[in-house]
C-alpha positions as CSV (number, residue, x, y, z in Angstrom):
1,M,-45.0,-19.7,59.1
2,K,-45.2,-22.6,56.7
3,K,-46.4,-20.2,54.0
4,F,-43.6,-17.8,54.8
5,S,-41.0,-20.5,54.5
6,T,-42.3,-21.8,51.3
7,Y,-42.1,-18.3,49.8
8,Y,-38.5,-17.9,50.7
9,L,-37.7,-21.4,49.6
10,S,-39.1,-20.7,46.2
11,M,-37.1,-17.4,46.0
12,L,-34.0,-19.3,46.9
13,V,-34.6,-21.8,44.1
14,L,-35.2,-19.0,41.6
15,L,-32.0,-17.2,42.6
16,L,-30.0,-20.4,42.4
17,G,-31.5,-21.0,39.0
18,I,-30.5,-17.5,37.8
19,C,-26.9,-18.0,39.1
20,C,-26.6,-21.3,37.4
21,K,-28.0,-19.9,34.2
22,S,-25.6,-17.0,34.1
23,D,-22.6,-19.3,34.7
24,A,-23.7,-21.8,32.1
25,P,-22.1,-21.5,28.6
26,K,-24.1,-20.3,25.7
27,V,-24.3,-23.1,23.1
28,F,-24.8,-22.8,19.4
29,T,-24.9,-25.4,16.6
30,T,-24.0,-24.9,13.0
31,D,-22.9,-26.8,9.9
32,V,-19.6,-25.1,9.4
33,L,-17.6,-23.2,12.0
34,V,-14.8,-20.9,10.8
35,I,-12.5,-20.0,13.7
36,G,-10.9,-16.7,12.8
37,G,-12.4,-14.0,10.6
38,G,-9.1,-13.1,9.0
39,T,-8.3,-13.0,5.3
40,A,-8.8,-16.7,4.8
41,G,-11.6,-17.2,7.3
42,T,-13.8,-14.4,6.0
43,A,-13.5,-15.9,2.4
44,A,-14.2,-19.4,3.8
45,G,-17.3,-18.3,5.6
46,I,-18.7,-16.3,2.7
47,Q,-18.1,-19.2,0.2
48,S,-19.5,-21.8,2.6
49,A,-22.7,-19.8,3.1
50,R,-23.1,-19.3,-0.6
51,L,-23.4,-23.0,-1.0
52,S,-26.5,-22.9,1.3
53,V,-24.8,-24.2,4.3
54,H,-25.3,-22.7,7.8
55,T,-22.0,-21.1,8.7
56,I,-20.6,-19.2,11.7
57,I,-17.4,-17.1,11.7
58,A,-16.0,-16.7,15.2
59,E,-13.7,-13.7,15.2
60,E,-11.6,-12.5,18.2
61,T,-11.7,-8.8,17.2
62,T,-14.5,-6.5,16.0
63,W,-13.2,-6.5,12.4
64,L,-13.1,-8.9,9.5
65,G,-10.1,-9.3,7.2
66,G,-7.2,-10.2,9.5
67,M,-3.9,-9.1,7.9
68,I,-5.5,-6.9,5.2
69,S,-7.5,-4.9,7.7
70,S,-7.0,-5.7,11.4
71,A,-3.2,-5.9,11.0
72,G,-3.0,-2.9,8.7
73,V,-1.3,-4.7,5.8
74,S,-3.6,-3.1,3.3
75,A,-1.6,-3.8,0.2
76,F,-2.2,-6.9,-1.9
77,D,1.0,-8.7,-3.0
78,G,0.6,-10.7,-6.2
79,N,-2.2,-12.1,-8.3
80,H,-2.8,-8.8,-10.0
81,N,-3.0,-10.6,-13.3
82,M,-5.1,-13.5,-11.9
83,P,-8.4,-11.8,-10.8
84,S,-9.7,-14.9,-9.2
85,G,-12.8,-15.7,-7.1
86,I,-13.5,-13.7,-3.9
87,W,-10.2,-11.9,-4.3
88,A,-11.5,-10.4,-7.6
89,E,-14.8,-9.5,-6.0
90,F,-13.0,-7.7,-3.1
91,R,-10.7,-5.8,-5.5
92,Q,-13.7,-4.8,-7.6
93,Q,-15.4,-3.3,-4.5
94,L,-12.2,-1.4,-3.8
95,Y,-12.3,0.0,-7.3
96,K,-15.9,1.2,-6.7
97,V,-14.9,2.9,-3.4
98,Y,-11.9,4.7,-4.8
99,G,-12.7,5.2,-8.4
100,G,-10.9,2.5,-10.4
101,P,-7.6,0.6,-10.6
102,K,-5.4,3.7,-10.9
103,A,-6.9,5.2,-7.7
104,V,-5.4,2.3,-5.7
105,E,-2.0,2.2,-7.4
106,T,-0.7,4.7,-4.9
107,G,2.4,2.9,-3.5
108,W,5.2,1.0,-5.2
109,V,4.8,-2.1,-3.2
110,S,1.6,-3.2,-4.9
111,N,-1.0,-2.5,-7.6
112,T,-3.7,-2.5,-5.0
113,L,-3.5,-0.4,-1.8
114,F,-6.3,0.8,0.4
115,E,-7.2,2.0,3.9
116,P,-7.7,-0.9,6.4
117,H,-11.1,0.4,7.6
118,V,-12.3,0.2,4.0
119,A,-11.3,-3.4,3.8
120,D,-13.2,-4.2,7.0
121,S,-16.3,-2.4,5.7
122,I,-16.3,-4.2,2.3
123,L,-15.9,-7.6,3.9
124,K,-18.6,-6.9,6.4
125,Q,-20.9,-5.9,3.5
126,M,-20.1,-9.1,1.6
127,A,-20.7,-11.2,4.7
128,A,-24.0,-9.5,5.5
129,A,-25.3,-10.4,2.1
130,E,-25.1,-14.1,2.9
131,K,-28.3,-15.2,4.7
132,K,-26.7,-18.5,5.9
133,L,-23.7,-16.7,7.4
134,T,-23.5,-15.5,11.0
135,V,-20.4,-13.5,12.3
136,M,-19.8,-13.6,16.0
137,Y,-17.3,-11.0,17.1
138,Q,-15.0,-10.8,20.2
139,L,-14.8,-14.6,20.6
140,R,-11.4,-15.7,21.8
141,F,-10.7,-19.3,20.9
142,V,-10.0,-21.5,24.0
143,K,-10.0,-25.1,22.9
144,T,-11.4,-27.6,20.4
145,I,-14.2,-30.0,21.2
146,A,-13.4,-33.5,19.8
147,T,-14.2,-37.1,19.9
148,G,-10.9,-38.9,19.4
149,T,-9.4,-37.4,16.3
150,T,-12.7,-36.0,15.0
151,V,-13.2,-32.3,15.8
152,T,-16.8,-31.4,16.5
153,G,-16.7,-27.8,17.7
154,A,-14.9,-25.3,19.9
155,E,-15.1,-23.4,23.1
156,F,-14.6,-19.6,23.3
157,I,-14.6,-16.8,25.8
158,H,-16.3,-13.5,24.9
159,N,-13.8,-10.7,25.3
160,K,-16.2,-8.2,26.9
161,S,-18.7,-10.3,28.9
162,G,-16.3,-13.1,29.8
163,E,-19.1,-15.6,28.9
164,K,-18.2,-19.1,27.8
165,I,-19.4,-19.8,24.3
166,I,-19.6,-23.3,22.8
167,I,-20.2,-23.9,19.1
168,H,-20.8,-27.4,17.7
169,A,-20.3,-28.0,14.0
170,K,-20.1,-30.7,11.4
171,Q,-16.9,-29.2,10.0
172,V,-14.4,-26.8,11.6
173,I,-12.0,-24.6,9.7
174,D,-8.9,-23.4,11.4
175,A,-8.4,-19.9,10.0
176,T,-6.5,-18.6,13.1
177,E,-3.4,-16.5,12.6
178,L,-1.1,-19.0,14.3
179,G,-2.8,-22.4,13.8
180,D,-4.1,-22.6,17.4
181,V,-7.0,-24.8,16.5
182,M,-5.0,-27.6,15.0
183,A,-2.7,-27.5,18.0
184,S,-5.6,-27.8,20.4
185,A,-7.0,-30.7,18.4
186,G,-3.7,-32.5,18.6
187,A,-3.1,-32.5,14.9
188,A,0.5,-33.0,13.8
189,F,2.2,-29.8,12.6
190,D,5.6,-28.2,12.0
191,V,7.1,-24.9,13.2
192,G,10.2,-23.4,11.7
193,M,12.7,-24.4,9.0
194,E,13.3,-27.9,7.7
195,A,16.8,-29.0,6.7
196,D,17.6,-29.5,3.1
197,S,18.1,-33.2,3.8
198,I,14.4,-33.4,4.7
199,T,12.8,-31.3,1.9
200,K,15.4,-31.8,-0.8
201,E,14.7,-28.2,-1.7
202,N,18.4,-27.3,-1.5
203,V,17.9,-23.7,-0.3
204,G,20.8,-23.5,2.1
205,V,19.3,-24.7,5.4
206,P,21.8,-27.2,6.8
207,A,19.8,-28.2,9.9
208,S,16.2,-27.9,11.0
209,N,15.3,-25.2,13.5
210,D,12.3,-23.5,15.1
211,I,13.0,-20.1,13.4
212,I,10.0,-18.4,11.9
213,Q,9.7,-15.2,9.9
214,D,9.8,-11.8,11.6
215,I,6.5,-10.3,12.5
216,T,5.5,-6.6,12.2
217,Y,3.2,-4.3,14.0
218,T,2.3,-1.9,11.2
219,A,1.2,1.6,11.5
220,V,-1.0,3.8,9.3
221,L,0.1,7.4,9.3
222,K,-1.7,10.4,7.8
223,D,-0.3,13.6,6.3
224,Y,-1.7,16.5,8.4
225,G,-0.2,19.2,6.2
226,S,3.2,20.8,5.7
227,G,2.7,23.2,8.6
228,A,1.8,20.5,11.1
229,D,4.1,19.4,13.9
230,C,2.9,16.0,15.0
231,T,6.2,14.9,16.5
232,L,5.7,12.2,19.2
233,V,7.1,12.4,22.7
234,K,10.5,10.7,22.5
235,P,9.8,7.0,23.2
236,A,11.6,5.2,26.0
237,N,14.8,3.4,25.0
238,Y,14.9,5.3,21.7
239,N,18.2,5.0,19.7
240,A,18.2,6.1,16.1
241,M,20.9,3.5,15.3
242,E,18.3,0.8,15.8
243,F,17.3,1.7,12.2
244,D,20.8,2.0,10.8
245,G,20.7,0.9,7.2
246,C,16.9,1.4,6.7
247,C,17.7,3.7,3.7
248,N,20.6,5.1,1.8
249,E,20.3,8.4,3.7
250,F,20.8,6.8,7.1
251,C,23.5,4.2,6.9
252,S,26.8,4.1,8.9
253,D,28.3,1.4,6.7
254,P,27.4,0.3,3.2
255,K,27.5,-3.3,4.4
256,K,24.6,-2.5,6.7
257,L,22.4,-1.1,4.0
258,A,19.3,-3.3,4.0
259,S,17.3,-1.3,1.4
260,N,18.9,0.9,-1.2
261,V,16.2,3.5,-1.3
262,S,15.8,7.1,-0.2
263,A,13.7,8.1,2.8
264,A,11.0,9.4,0.5
265,Q,10.9,6.1,-1.4
266,L,10.7,4.3,1.9
267,L,7.6,6.3,2.8
268,D,6.0,5.9,-0.7
269,Y,6.5,2.1,-0.5
270,G,3.2,1.8,1.3
271,K,1.4,5.0,0.3
272,L,-2.3,4.6,0.6
273,P,-5.2,6.6,-0.8
274,N,-6.3,9.8,1.0
275,G,-2.9,10.9,2.1
276,K,-2.1,7.9,4.3
277,Y,1.0,5.7,4.6
278,M,1.3,2.1,5.6
279,I,4.5,1.6,7.7
280,N,5.5,-2.0,7.1
281,W,9.2,-1.6,6.3
282,P,11.2,-4.8,6.2
283,G,14.7,-3.4,5.9
284,K,15.9,-2.3,9.3
285,G,12.5,-0.8,9.9
286,N,9.7,-2.1,12.1
287,D,10.0,-5.8,11.5
288,I,10.8,-7.7,14.8
289,Y,11.6,-11.3,15.6
290,L,9.1,-12.7,18.1
291,N,7.9,-16.2,18.1
292,L,4.4,-16.1,19.6
293,I,3.4,-19.5,18.5
294,P,4.1,-21.6,21.7
295,L,3.0,-18.8,24.1
296,T,-0.2,-18.5,26.2
297,Y,-2.6,-15.7,25.4
298,E,-1.2,-13.6,28.3
299,Q,2.4,-14.1,27.2
300,R,1.5,-13.2,23.6
301,Q,0.1,-9.8,24.8
302,Q,3.4,-9.0,26.6
303,E,5.4,-9.9,23.5
304,I,3.1,-7.9,21.2
305,Q,3.8,-4.8,23.3
306,K,7.4,-5.1,22.3
307,A,6.4,-5.0,18.6
308,K,4.2,-2.0,19.2
309,E,7.0,-0.1,20.9
310,K,9.4,-0.8,18.1
311,T,6.9,0.6,15.6
312,I,6.4,3.7,17.7
313,R,10.2,4.2,17.9
314,F,10.4,3.9,14.1
315,V,7.6,6.5,13.5
316,Y,9.5,8.9,15.8
317,F,12.7,8.1,13.9
318,L,10.9,9.0,10.6
319,Q,9.6,12.2,12.1
320,T,12.8,13.5,13.5
321,K,15.5,12.2,11.1
322,F,13.8,13.1,7.8
323,G,11.5,15.9,8.7
324,F,8.3,13.9,8.4
325,K,6.9,15.7,11.5
326,H,3.7,16.4,9.5
327,L,2.9,12.7,9.7
328,D,1.1,11.1,12.6
329,F,-1.0,8.1,13.4
330,A,-4.2,8.3,11.3
331,Q,-7.0,9.1,13.8
332,N,-10.0,6.8,13.7
333,E,-8.4,4.4,11.2
334,F,-8.5,1.6,13.8
335,P,-10.9,1.3,16.8
336,T,-8.0,1.2,19.3
337,N,-6.9,3.5,22.0
338,D,-3.3,3.7,20.7
339,Q,-4.4,4.2,17.1
340,L,-2.3,1.1,16.1
341,P,-3.8,-1.9,14.3
342,L,-5.9,-4.5,16.2
343,I,-3.4,-7.3,15.7
344,P,0.2,-7.8,14.6
345,Y,1.1,-9.0,11.1
346,H,2.1,-12.7,11.4
347,R,3.9,-14.0,8.4
348,E,4.2,-17.6,9.6
349,A,2.2,-20.0,11.8
350,R,2.1,-23.7,12.6
351,R,2.0,-25.7,9.4
352,V,-0.2,-28.7,9.5
353,K,1.1,-32.1,8.4
354,G,-1.4,-32.6,5.6
355,I,-2.2,-35.6,3.4
356,V,0.2,-33.9,1.0
357,R,3.1,-31.4,1.6
358,F,3.5,-28.6,-0.9
359,Q,7.2,-27.9,-1.5
360,L,9.5,-25.8,-3.7
361,Q,9.9,-28.6,-6.3
362,H,6.1,-28.6,-6.9
363,I,6.2,-24.9,-7.9
364,A,9.6,-24.9,-9.8
365,E,8.9,-28.0,-11.9
366,P,5.2,-29.1,-11.3
367,Y,5.2,-31.6,-14.2
368,A,8.5,-33.3,-13.3
369,Q,7.5,-34.7,-9.9
370,A,6.4,-38.3,-9.0
371,T,3.2,-36.7,-7.8
372,A,1.0,-34.5,-9.9
373,L,-0.2,-32.1,-7.3
374,Y,-0.9,-29.4,-10.0
375,R,-4.0,-31.5,-11.0
376,T,-5.5,-31.0,-7.6
377,G,-5.1,-27.2,-7.5
378,I,-7.7,-25.1,-5.5
379,S,-6.1,-21.7,-5.4
380,V,-3.4,-19.8,-7.2
381,G,-0.4,-17.5,-6.5
382,D,2.3,-15.7,-8.5
383,Y,4.4,-14.0,-5.9
384,P,8.1,-14.9,-5.4
385,V,9.3,-16.8,-2.4
386,D,9.7,-13.9,0.1
387,H,11.1,-14.4,3.6
388,H,11.7,-11.9,6.4
389,H,14.6,-12.9,8.6
390,R,16.8,-9.8,9.0
391,E,15.9,-9.3,12.7
392,N,17.1,-12.8,13.8
393,T,20.8,-13.2,13.4
394,N,20.4,-16.9,14.0
395,A,18.4,-17.3,10.8
396,P,20.2,-18.1,7.5
397,Q,20.5,-14.7,5.9
398,H,21.0,-15.8,2.4
399,L,18.5,-18.5,1.6
400,N,19.0,-19.7,-1.9
401,F,15.6,-19.1,-3.4
402,Y,15.8,-19.9,-7.1
403,P,13.2,-18.3,-9.4
404,V,9.7,-19.9,-9.6
405,P,6.7,-19.5,-11.9
406,S,3.1,-19.0,-10.8
407,F,1.6,-22.0,-9.1
408,N,-1.5,-23.6,-7.7
409,I,-1.9,-25.0,-4.1
410,P,-3.0,-28.6,-3.9
411,S,-6.3,-29.6,-2.2
412,G,-4.6,-32.0,0.2
413,A,-2.6,-29.2,1.8
414,L,-5.8,-28.2,3.6
415,I,-6.5,-31.6,5.1
416,P,-4.7,-32.9,8.2
417,V,-3.1,-36.3,7.8
418,Q,-5.2,-38.0,10.5
419,H,-7.9,-35.6,11.9
420,N,-11.4,-35.4,10.6
421,G,-13.9,-32.6,11.0
422,L,-11.0,-30.1,10.6
423,I,-9.9,-28.2,7.5
424,I,-6.9,-25.8,7.6
425,A,-6.7,-22.3,6.0
426,E,-4.8,-19.0,6.5
427,K,-1.0,-19.7,6.9
428,G,-1.4,-23.1,8.5
429,I,-1.7,-25.2,5.4
430,S,0.6,-28.1,4.7
431,V,3.6,-26.4,3.0
432,S,7.3,-26.3,3.6
433,N,8.8,-23.5,5.5
434,V,10.3,-22.1,2.3
435,I,7.0,-22.2,0.4
436,N,5.2,-20.5,3.2
437,G,7.1,-17.4,1.9
438,T,4.8,-17.2,-1.1
439,T,1.6,-19.0,0.0
440,R,1.3,-16.6,2.9
441,L,0.6,-13.6,0.7
442,Q,-2.9,-11.9,0.9
443,P,-4.6,-13.0,-2.4
444,C,-3.3,-16.5,-2.1
445,V,-4.5,-16.8,1.5
446,M,-7.9,-15.4,0.6
447,L,-8.3,-17.9,-2.3
448,T,-7.2,-20.8,-0.2
449,G,-9.8,-19.7,2.4
450,Q,-12.4,-19.7,-0.3
451,A,-11.4,-23.3,-1.3
452,A,-11.6,-24.3,2.4
453,G,-15.2,-23.0,2.4
454,V,-16.1,-25.1,-0.6
455,L,-14.5,-28.2,0.9
456,A,-16.3,-27.7,4.2
457,A,-19.7,-27.0,2.6
458,L,-19.4,-30.0,0.3
459,S,-18.5,-32.2,3.2
460,V,-21.7,-31.2,5.0
461,L,-23.9,-31.5,2.0
462,Q,-22.5,-34.9,1.0
463,H,-22.2,-36.2,4.6
464,K,-18.6,-37.1,4.1
465,Q,-15.3,-36.1,5.6
466,A,-13.1,-33.6,3.7
467,R,-10.6,-36.2,2.6
468,E,-13.5,-38.2,1.0
469,I,-14.8,-35.3,-1.2
470,S,-14.1,-35.5,-4.9
471,I,-11.3,-33.1,-5.8
472,R,-13.0,-32.5,-9.1
473,S,-16.2,-31.4,-7.4
474,V,-14.3,-28.9,-5.3
475,Q,-12.6,-27.6,-8.4
476,A,-15.8,-27.4,-10.4
477,T,-17.5,-25.5,-7.6
478,L,-14.6,-23.0,-7.6
479,L,-14.7,-22.5,-11.3
480,K,-18.4,-21.7,-11.0
481,A,-17.4,-19.0,-8.6
482,N,-14.9,-17.6,-11.2
483,A,-11.9,-18.8,-9.2
484,Y,-8.8,-20.1,-10.9
485,I,-7.6,-23.7,-10.3
486,M,-4.7,-23.4,-12.8
487,P,-2.4,-20.3,-12.7
488,Y,-2.6,-19.3,-16.4
489,F,-1.5,-15.8,-17.3
490,D,-2.8,-15.7,-20.8
491,V,-6.4,-17.1,-20.6
492,R,-8.1,-14.9,-18.0
493,V,-11.4,-15.3,-16.3
494,D,-13.2,-13.0,-18.7
495,H,-12.2,-15.2,-21.7
496,K,-15.1,-17.1,-23.3
497,H,-13.4,-20.4,-22.8
498,F,-11.7,-19.8,-19.4
499,A,-13.4,-22.7,-17.6
500,A,-12.7,-25.2,-20.4
501,V,-9.0,-24.2,-20.5
502,Q,-8.8,-24.5,-16.7
503,R,-10.4,-27.9,-16.7
504,I,-8.2,-29.3,-19.4
505,G,-5.1,-27.9,-17.8
506,A,-6.0,-29.6,-14.6
507,T,-6.1,-33.0,-16.3
508,G,-2.4,-32.8,-17.4
509,I,-3.4,-32.6,-21.1
510,L,-1.9,-29.5,-22.7
511,K,0.5,-28.6,-20.0
512,G,1.4,-25.0,-19.3
513,K,4.8,-23.4,-19.4
514,G,6.1,-21.6,-16.3
515,E,8.1,-18.4,-16.3
516,P,9.8,-16.7,-13.4
517,Y,9.1,-13.0,-14.1
518,K,10.1,-10.2,-11.7
519,W,7.5,-9.8,-8.9
520,A,4.6,-11.3,-10.9
521,N,5.5,-14.8,-12.1
522,R,3.6,-16.5,-14.9
523,T,2.5,-19.7,-16.4
524,W,1.5,-19.6,-20.1
525,F,-1.1,-21.8,-21.7
526,Y,-0.3,-20.5,-25.2
527,P,-3.8,-20.8,-26.6
528,D,-2.9,-20.0,-30.2
529,S,0.0,-22.5,-30.4
530,A,0.1,-25.8,-32.3
531,I,0.5,-29.1,-30.6
532,A,3.3,-31.6,-31.3
533,A,1.9,-35.1,-31.8
534,E,4.6,-36.7,-29.7
535,Q,3.8,-34.4,-26.7
536,L,0.0,-35.1,-27.0
537,I,0.6,-38.8,-27.1
538,N,2.4,-38.6,-23.8
539,D,0.0,-36.1,-22.2
540,F,-3.0,-38.2,-23.2
541,K,-1.7,-41.6,-22.2
542,E,-3.7,-41.6,-18.9
543,F,-6.9,-41.7,-20.9
544,A,-6.2,-43.6,-24.1
545,S,-3.5,-44.7,-26.5
546,I,-3.6,-42.4,-29.6
547,K,-1.6,-42.2,-32.8
548,P,-2.0,-38.8,-34.6
549,A,-1.3,-39.1,-38.3
550,S,0.6,-35.8,-38.4
551,A,3.7,-34.5,-36.6
552,T,1.6,-31.6,-35.6
553,V,-1.9,-32.4,-34.4
554,T,-4.7,-31.6,-36.9
555,I,-8.4,-31.2,-36.5
556,S,-8.8,-34.6,-38.1
557,D,-6.4,-36.1,-35.5
558,A,-8.4,-34.5,-32.7
559,V,-11.7,-36.0,-34.0
560,E,-10.1,-39.4,-34.3
561,L,-8.7,-39.0,-30.7
562,I,-12.2,-38.3,-29.4
563,A,-13.8,-41.3,-31.2
564,T,-11.0,-43.6,-30.0
565,T,-11.4,-42.5,-26.4
566,A,-15.2,-42.8,-26.5
567,K,-14.9,-46.5,-27.5
568,Q,-13.0,-47.2,-24.2
569,Y,-15.5,-45.5,-21.9
570,P,-19.1,-46.8,-21.7
571,S,-20.1,-43.7,-19.9
572,L,-19.3,-41.6,-23.0
573,Q,-21.2,-44.0,-25.3
574,K,-24.4,-43.1,-23.4
575,N,-24.0,-39.5,-24.3
576,A,-26.8,-38.7,-26.8
577,S,-25.3,-35.4,-27.8
578,W,-22.4,-36.8,-29.8
579,N,-22.3,-39.6,-32.4
580,F,-19.1,-41.2,-31.3
581,S,-19.7,-44.4,-33.3
582,S,-19.4,-42.6,-36.7
583,I,-16.4,-40.4,-37.5
584,T,-18.2,-38.9,-40.4
585,E,-21.3,-37.9,-38.4
586,L,-19.1,-36.7,-35.5
587,Q,-17.2,-34.4,-37.9
588,K,-20.5,-33.0,-39.1
589,Q,-21.6,-32.3,-35.6
590,L,-18.4,-30.6,-34.7
591,K,-18.3,-28.5,-37.8
592,T,-21.8,-27.2,-36.9
593,Q,-20.6,-26.4,-33.3
594,W,-17.3,-24.9,-34.4
595,A,-18.7,-21.4,-35.2
596,N,-20.8,-21.5,-32.0
597,W,-17.5,-21.8,-30.0
598,G,-16.2,-18.8,-31.8
599,F,-13.7,-20.6,-34.1
600,Q,-13.2,-20.4,-37.8
601,N,-12.1,-22.7,-40.7
602,F,-13.1,-26.2,-39.7
603,A,-10.7,-27.8,-42.2
604,L,-9.8,-31.3,-41.2
605,Q,-6.2,-31.2,-42.3
606,R,-5.6,-27.8,-40.6
607,T,-3.4,-27.7,-37.6
608,I,-5.6,-27.3,-34.5
609,T,-4.6,-24.8,-31.8
610,R,-4.2,-25.6,-28.1
611,L,-7.3,-23.5,-27.3
612,E,-9.4,-25.2,-30.0
613,L,-8.4,-28.7,-28.8
614,A,-9.0,-27.8,-25.2
615,V,-12.6,-26.7,-26.0
616,L,-13.2,-29.7,-28.2
617,L,-12.1,-32.2,-25.6
618,D,-13.9,-30.4,-22.8
619,A,-17.2,-30.3,-24.8
620,T,-17.1,-33.9,-26.0
621,I,-15.3,-36.5,-23.8
622,N,-14.8,-34.1,-20.8
623,P,-11.6,-35.6,-19.5
624,F,-11.9,-33.4,-16.4
625,Q,-14.8,-35.5,-15.2
626,L,-13.9,-38.7,-17.0
627,K,-11.5,-40.1,-14.4
628,E,-11.2,-39.2,-10.7
629,I,-7.9,-38.2,-9.1
630,D,-6.5,-38.8,-5.7
631,H,-4.8,-36.1,-3.5
632,E,-1.4,-36.8,-5.1
633,G,-2.9,-36.1,-8.5
634,H,-2.8,-39.7,-9.7
635,Y,-5.7,-41.1,-11.7
636,K,-7.8,-43.7,-9.8
């Protein structure tokens, strides 16, 4: 009897152990945790792992890429002329898949259009190539783990198994679509529009509000041939007048016309390779106003259904009003039962209150501000300020967006004002509501994600918080990855002296000239131009006081500038490569090096070009590394 009882007792203990084990959370530890495998999160994870830091991407769906894949917005807006970093790598892979740049110039909304499943495939291949990177799918974020204001990890639920997953990390990146991590951590953030009195942007917002941009549940349709009849069953609550004004062939009143295009042009807007069409039409199409930010997970699913239903009604409208009955949802494009994308397209999220706030003034006139945020740039964009507010009549319908040039996003916009262990990416960075209208675009978001990955990895490697990391070290790492830190149109990444020009531009020496230009704004470096002595004196004053002998800077003036600067910095005097103590010897050294740099005619009295001076300064006194800057761009 005793033996029998002992047996059953041991079995009971075993069963209890199994039960307890199955209910216990699975726990993982990593260096960097990226929450959200969207456009920014995937780039962040790849870049972090490339710096030999153990990284986990925790993604809620089964895809990587977020808005460019899972949300079906498979058309890149902007940055076509700035092939930077991971964005350039991704685009090059698209060219390989489809057969070159022309093969992806299929629709008029973008120079780069592609099928969403191809984007997911490319990003998964890029992620798989990184040995230090682990991607964990179907993990829905629940809450952060923190000690005070220091984030140390997060808790998730596995969508299929229902298991609780806990991941501890030294640095956490919030790359969620709506900024859910920062909210859970208690970081300060903004939602909606700020009044002009707060931002001084003067764009026609008289009072602050909680209005965000319209969202869209896109669709990808396929052409099944002229003889096909793919007409959907008439959706519930269908009324064609819901789309009154979507094109000039269906408009009851000229005042209602939202987009002056034909129905065929509407369709070709998002034409994709292989006979497919992205339906993401902003003018009385399938945009919808839904603010999901403050809602619970369950409430969000209910609201998202409304967006899906509107898109289905719009597809039915296109089929029946314009004879596009040969178009239907592309089968097997998305791994969903309804053949719609995995997630909606969110244009706006919570925006963290960062250690700096990037506003319209910093783009429009970057060199005229009290701060010099342009010196701290970590990603670039060139798209206009573009807001979608047609579906909310309470939103200002005529925001006064004046033209802007291309721009760079400051490093401090990724760092919460108080919280440590947390870096922000995707659309949650510290920008004004207005500026979110351009920083939200796909290439810019991807590049900001890449910068977040660098910042997180360096924080781990240097055992520091993100706010303590040298901005110059972040920028230097990005330049090594062929990423832009300055938004120059005319000295591209394949230029021999691209990195030197980027570094000098980021010092404030040889400032660029911005130009609003259609849908691809520019900033010019003007590499072949001369330099006015008066301008150089002002631009160089942070490093040394100089007095060029000529009204236009000559090679001789440049050599004198270098020697003068070197006398003031002991660190330069230790440089054995250059004889700073003798002008004559320095001139001889530079004349020998001149041809190696690809330059001609080392005549001392000749006017020096901006490119030549940039390379000369970069190679000798290296002002980029000579003085450290703070997050406002001021020299320490």
